[in-house]
C-alpha positions as CSV (number, residue, x, y, z in Angstrom):
1,M,24.9,-30.2,72.2
2,S,27.5,-29.0,74.5
3,L,29.4,-30.5,76.8
4,T,29.1,-30.1,80.6
5,L,32.7,-29.7,82.5
6,D,32.6,-32.9,83.9
7,E,32.1,-34.7,80.6
8,A,34.8,-32.4,79.1
9,R,37.1,-33.9,81.6
10,A,36.1,-37.1,80.8
11,M,36.6,-36.5,77.2
12,H,40.3,-35.4,78.3
13,A,40.9,-38.6,79.9
14,E,40.3,-40.8,76.9
15,V,41.7,-38.8,74.0
16,H,45.0,-37.3,73.5
17,V,45.1,-33.5,74.6
18,M,48.1,-32.0,73.6
19,D,49.6,-28.3,73.4
20,L,52.3,-27.4,71.1
21,H,54.1,-24.6,73.0
22,A,55.1,-23.5,76.6
23,D,58.3,-21.9,77.6
24,T,58.3,-23.5,81.0
25,A,61.9,-25.1,80.7
26,K,63.4,-21.4,80.7
27,L,61.8,-21.2,84.3
28,M,63.2,-24.4,85.4
29,D,66.5,-23.6,84.3
30,K,66.8,-20.0,85.2
31,L,64.6,-19.8,88.3
32,G,64.6,-23.3,89.6
33,Y,60.8,-23.7,89.0
34,D,59.6,-27.1,90.3
35,L,57.5,-28.9,87.7
36,Y,56.1,-31.1,90.3
37,E,55.1,-28.5,92.4
38,R,51.3,-27.2,92.3
39,H,52.2,-23.2,91.8
40,E,49.8,-20.6,92.7
41,R,48.2,-18.8,89.4
42,P,49.7,-16.6,88.6
43,L,53.2,-16.2,90.3
44,P,52.9,-13.0,92.6
45,R,56.0,-11.5,90.9
46,F,54.9,-11.9,87.4
47,A,51.5,-10.5,87.2
48,N,49.5,-13.5,85.1
49,M,52.2,-13.7,82.3
50,I,54.3,-17.0,83.6
51,G,53.6,-19.6,86.1
52,H,51.0,-21.4,83.8
53,V,52.4,-25.1,83.8
54,D,53.2,-27.8,86.4
55,V,52.8,-31.8,86.5
56,P,49.9,-31.2,89.2
57,R,48.0,-28.7,87.0
58,M,48.5,-30.9,83.5
59,R,47.0,-33.8,85.4
60,D,43.8,-31.6,86.3
61,G,43.7,-30.6,82.5
62,G,43.7,-33.7,81.4
63,M,46.9,-33.3,79.4
64,A,48.3,-36.5,77.5
65,G,51.2,-34.5,76.0
66,Q,53.2,-31.2,76.4
67,F,55.8,-29.6,74.0
68,F,58.0,-27.6,75.9
69,S,59.7,-25.0,73.9
70,F,63.3,-23.8,74.5
71,W,63.9,-19.6,73.7
72,T,67.2,-18.0,74.0
73,N,68.1,-14.6,74.0
74,P,69.5,-14.0,70.0
75,L,71.8,-11.1,71.0
76,P,74.6,-12.5,71.1
77,E,74.0,-15.7,69.1
78,R,76.9,-17.0,70.7
79,G,75.9,-19.3,73.6
80,C,72.6,-19.7,72.2
81,G,72.9,-23.7,71.8
82,A,74.3,-23.8,75.4
83,S,71.2,-22.3,76.5
84,V,68.9,-24.4,75.0
85,A,71.0,-27.3,76.1
86,A,70.7,-25.9,79.6
87,Q,66.9,-26.2,79.1
88,L,66.8,-29.8,77.9
89,D,68.9,-30.7,80.9
90,A,66.0,-29.3,83.2
91,I,63.5,-31.5,81.3
92,D,65.9,-34.2,81.5
93,R,66.5,-33.7,85.4
94,A,62.9,-33.6,85.9
95,I,61.8,-37.0,84.1
96,D,65.0,-38.6,85.8
97,Q,63.3,-37.5,89.1
98,H,59.8,-38.7,88.3
99,P,59.8,-41.1,85.3
100,E,56.5,-42.6,85.9
101,Q,55.0,-39.1,86.0
102,L,57.0,-37.7,82.4
103,R,58.4,-39.2,79.6
104,W,60.5,-38.2,76.8
105,S,58.5,-38.4,73.7
106,R,59.1,-37.9,70.2
107,T,56.4,-40.1,68.2
108,G,52.8,-40.4,68.2
109,A,53.4,-44.0,69.2
110,D,55.6,-42.6,72.3
111,V,52.4,-40.4,73.4
112,R,50.0,-42.8,73.1
113,A,52.2,-45.6,75.2
114,A,53.0,-42.7,77.7
115,K,49.2,-42.1,78.3
116,A,48.5,-45.9,78.2
117,A,51.1,-45.6,81.5
118,G,50.0,-43.2,83.2
119,A,52.5,-40.6,82.1
120,I,52.4,-37.2,80.4
121,A,54.4,-37.0,77.3
122,A,57.3,-34.3,77.4
123,L,58.2,-33.2,73.7
124,G,60.9,-30.6,72.9
125,G,60.8,-27.7,70.3
126,I,63.2,-24.8,69.7
127,E,62.0,-21.4,69.2
128,G,64.1,-19.4,67.2
129,G,66.9,-20.9,64.3
130,H,69.4,-18.4,65.9
131,A,69.9,-21.4,68.6
132,L,71.9,-23.3,65.5
133,E,74.6,-20.5,65.8
134,G,74.8,-20.8,62.1
135,Q,75.7,-24.8,62.3
136,L,74.0,-26.9,60.0
137,D,74.8,-30.1,62.2
138,A,73.5,-28.5,65.4
139,I,70.3,-29.8,63.9
140,E,71.1,-33.4,64.4
141,A,72.8,-32.7,67.9
142,F,69.6,-31.5,69.1
143,S,67.2,-34.1,67.3
144,R,69.3,-36.7,69.3
145,R,68.6,-34.6,72.4
146,G,65.0,-35.4,71.8
147,V,64.2,-32.0,70.1
148,R,61.4,-32.7,67.8
149,Y,60.4,-28.9,66.1
150,L,62.5,-26.2,65.0
151,G,61.1,-22.6,64.6
152,L,63.3,-21.0,62.0
153,L,62.7,-17.8,63.5
154,H,61.6,-15.5,66.7
155,F,62.0,-11.8,67.3
156,S,65.2,-10.9,65.1
157,A,66.8,-11.8,61.9
158,N,69.2,-15.1,61.7
159,A,71.1,-17.1,59.1
160,I,67.8,-18.6,58.3
161,G,65.7,-15.8,57.3
162,K,63.8,-12.7,58.6
163,P,61.0,-12.4,61.4
164,A,57.5,-11.5,60.8
165,K,58.2,-8.5,63.3
166,G,61.6,-7.5,65.4
167,K,65.1,-6.6,65.0
168,G,66.1,-7.1,61.1
169,A,62.8,-7.5,59.7
170,D,62.3,-7.3,56.1
171,A,59.2,-8.4,54.4
172,A,60.7,-8.5,51.2
173,A,63.5,-11.2,52.0
174,G,62.8,-14.6,51.8
175,L,64.5,-17.5,53.3
176,T,68.3,-17.5,52.6
177,G,70.5,-20.8,50.9
178,F,71.5,-21.6,54.4
179,G,67.7,-21.3,55.1
180,R,66.6,-23.7,52.5
181,D,69.5,-26.3,53.9
182,V,68.1,-26.0,57.6
183,V,64.7,-27.1,56.3
184,R,66.3,-29.9,54.1
185,E,68.4,-31.2,57.2
186,C,65.5,-30.8,59.5
187,E,63.5,-33.3,57.2
188,R,66.8,-35.8,57.2
189,T,66.9,-35.5,60.9
190,G,63.2,-35.9,62.1
191,V,62.7,-32.4,62.9
192,I,59.4,-30.8,62.1
193,V,59.8,-27.3,60.7
194,D,57.4,-24.4,62.9
195,L,56.7,-21.3,60.9
196,A,55.8,-19.1,63.6
197,H,57.2,-15.9,63.5
198,I,58.7,-15.9,60.1
199,N,57.9,-13.5,57.7
200,R,55.2,-14.4,55.0
201,R,58.0,-14.5,52.1
202,G,60.1,-16.9,54.4
203,Y,56.9,-18.7,55.2
204,F,56.2,-19.6,51.6
205,D,59.8,-20.1,50.7
206,A,59.9,-23.2,53.7
207,L,56.9,-24.7,52.3
208,E,58.1,-24.6,49.0
209,V,61.5,-26.5,49.8
210,A,59.4,-28.9,52.1
211,T,58.3,-32.5,51.3
212,Q,57.0,-33.4,54.7
213,P,54.1,-31.7,56.9
214,M,55.1,-28.8,58.8
215,M,53.5,-26.7,61.7
216,V,52.8,-23.2,63.4
217,S,53.3,-24.1,66.7
218,H,51.4,-20.9,68.1
219,T,49.7,-18.3,66.5
220,G,46.3,-16.2,66.2
221,V,44.5,-15.7,62.6
222,L,44.3,-12.2,60.6
223,G,40.8,-13.3,59.8
224,V,39.6,-12.8,63.3
225,H,42.4,-10.3,64.7
226,P,44.5,-8.1,62.5
227,H,47.9,-8.4,64.1
228,W,51.6,-8.7,62.4
229,R,51.8,-11.8,64.6
230,N,49.0,-13.5,62.9
231,I,49.0,-15.4,59.7
232,D,46.5,-15.3,56.9
233,D,44.1,-17.3,55.2
234,E,46.3,-17.7,52.2
235,Q,49.3,-19.1,54.5
236,I,46.7,-21.5,56.7
237,R,45.5,-23.3,53.2
238,A,49.1,-23.5,52.0
239,L,50.2,-25.3,55.4
240,A,47.0,-27.5,55.2
241,N,47.4,-28.6,51.5
242,A,51.2,-29.6,52.9
243,G,49.7,-31.7,55.6
244,G,50.4,-29.2,58.4
245,C,48.7,-28.2,61.7
246,V,48.2,-24.6,63.2
247,G,48.4,-24.4,66.8
248,I,46.1,-21.4,68.4
249,I,47.8,-19.1,70.9
250,F,46.3,-18.3,74.1
251,S,47.8,-14.8,74.1
252,R,45.0,-11.9,74.8
253,K,47.3,-9.6,72.6
254,Y,47.3,-11.8,69.6
255,L,43.7,-13.2,69.9
256,G,42.0,-9.5,70.1
257,G,40.0,-10.6,73.0
258,A,40.0,-11.4,76.9
259,T,37.8,-14.2,77.0
260,I,37.6,-17.8,76.0
261,D,35.5,-17.4,73.4
262,A,38.4,-15.4,71.4
263,V,40.4,-18.6,71.2
264,V,37.3,-20.3,70.0
265,D,36.9,-18.0,67.3
266,H,40.6,-18.2,65.9
267,V,40.3,-22.3,66.0
268,L,36.9,-21.9,64.3
269,H,38.3,-19.8,61.5
270,V,41.0,-22.3,61.0
271,L,38.2,-25.1,60.7
272,D,36.4,-23.2,58.3
273,V,39.1,-22.0,56.1
274,A,41.1,-25.1,55.8
275,G,39.0,-28.0,57.3
276,E,39.2,-30.3,60.5
277,D,42.6,-31.8,60.2
278,V,44.6,-28.3,60.3
279,P,43.3,-26.5,63.7
280,A,45.2,-27.3,67.0
281,L,46.5,-25.8,70.5
282,G,49.5,-23.7,70.8
283,S,48.9,-21.9,74.1
284,D,52.7,-20.3,74.6
285,F,51.9,-20.6,78.4
286,D,54.9,-19.6,80.4
287,G,55.9,-17.4,77.7
288,F,55.0,-13.8,79.1
289,V,51.4,-13.7,77.7
290,V,48.2,-13.1,79.3
291,P,45.8,-15.5,78.8
292,P,42.2,-15.1,78.2
293,A,39.6,-15.7,81.1
294,G,38.7,-18.9,81.3
295,L,41.9,-20.3,80.2
296,E,44.2,-18.9,83.2
297,D,46.6,-22.1,83.2
298,I,47.1,-25.5,82.1
299,A,44.5,-27.1,84.4
300,A,41.7,-24.9,82.9
301,M,41.9,-26.9,79.3
302,P,38.4,-28.7,79.9
303,N,36.8,-25.2,79.7
304,L,38.1,-25.0,76.2
305,T,36.4,-28.1,75.1
306,V,33.2,-26.9,76.9
307,A,33.3,-23.8,75.1
308,L,34.2,-25.4,71.5
309,S,31.3,-28.0,72.1
310,R,28.9,-24.8,72.9
311,R,29.6,-23.6,69.3
312,G,29.0,-26.6,67.5
313,V,32.1,-28.8,67.4
314,S,31.5,-32.5,67.4
315,A,33.1,-35.0,69.6
316,R,34.7,-36.2,66.5
317,V,36.4,-32.8,65.6
318,L,37.1,-32.2,69.2
319,E,39.2,-34.9,69.4
320,K,41.4,-33.7,66.7
321,I,41.5,-30.2,67.7
322,L,42.5,-31.3,71.0
323,G,45.5,-33.2,69.9
324,G,44.4,-35.6,67.0
325,N,45.9,-33.3,64.6
326,V,48.9,-33.0,66.2
327,L,49.4,-36.8,66.5
328,R,48.9,-37.1,62.6
329,V,51.8,-34.4,62.1
330,L,54.2,-36.5,64.4
331,D,53.1,-39.9,62.7
332,A,53.7,-38.3,59.3
333,V,57.2,-37.0,59.7
334,P,59.1,-39.8,61.3
335,A,61.7,-39.2,64.1
336,W,65.3,-40.0,63.3
337,G,68.0,-41.7,65.3
338,K,68.1,-42.8,68.8
339,L,68.0,-40.4,71.5
340,A,71.5,-39.4,73.0
341,A,72.4,-41.1,76.3
């Protein structure tokens, strides 16, 4: 039986709805984007590629937690670490402005406590290991700032390995020795490894090194739409066997469809291939993506819950897809140390 929109909103009020990937912090840092202002969708200057996320619309969407992903221009690599720090600073300022609205969070317990207090959990992730600038100790420093996941690659090769596509891409090249050390150091410092954007060989190399669950924060799947950005069934199963989760992206380009049903197709494929403990949501909002009709911004998240229920997903499985599977991974990978003052 499918849910009505009102029933979906009521569900969101009860469960922990989480998105694994939004690039909003860059807008805050570079454009002065006010996270507490309700913005028009889309921002007029940028078609509908950014301007998807703000706190009022997160409230409308019934969000419990949002991962803010910090991306940087890798060329030149020098300065990427400072760029990530500036985006972290932007989130810090927003939280300091209204701590009753937004809370830095790193653990499942933090997310649950934030929701219980009426706040939204803010979590951090880095998109691209070039932000380390080749320095292993940067991982600990970022962990202390609140970073909870590290994407090893983005659109260019770095000291860790090669991207699925982009500058320096090489399908035959696996994870480097430094890359293997990065995986180990992430595990030591409580940083979840994100396998979005990495090439296929590097993907499996990282899983071979890992002893803790990993994630793919934002991706489509090849079983639904053939595109270089998407992962195949073997990759999905391998991640599932390691206890990880797969966040489905909301970009029309990678979904292969222009409506909300395309997102549902990708979620259901992961569900069919790997089971109910694996699918999650990784919008890539504010990442210069064009989202499908029905999911124009973060406020529209209940529409996805309705669409999934119409395709036969039960309330119990919906709770996992909407955020339960992310919480499980957060619970399984212990956060490390204390946030830096």
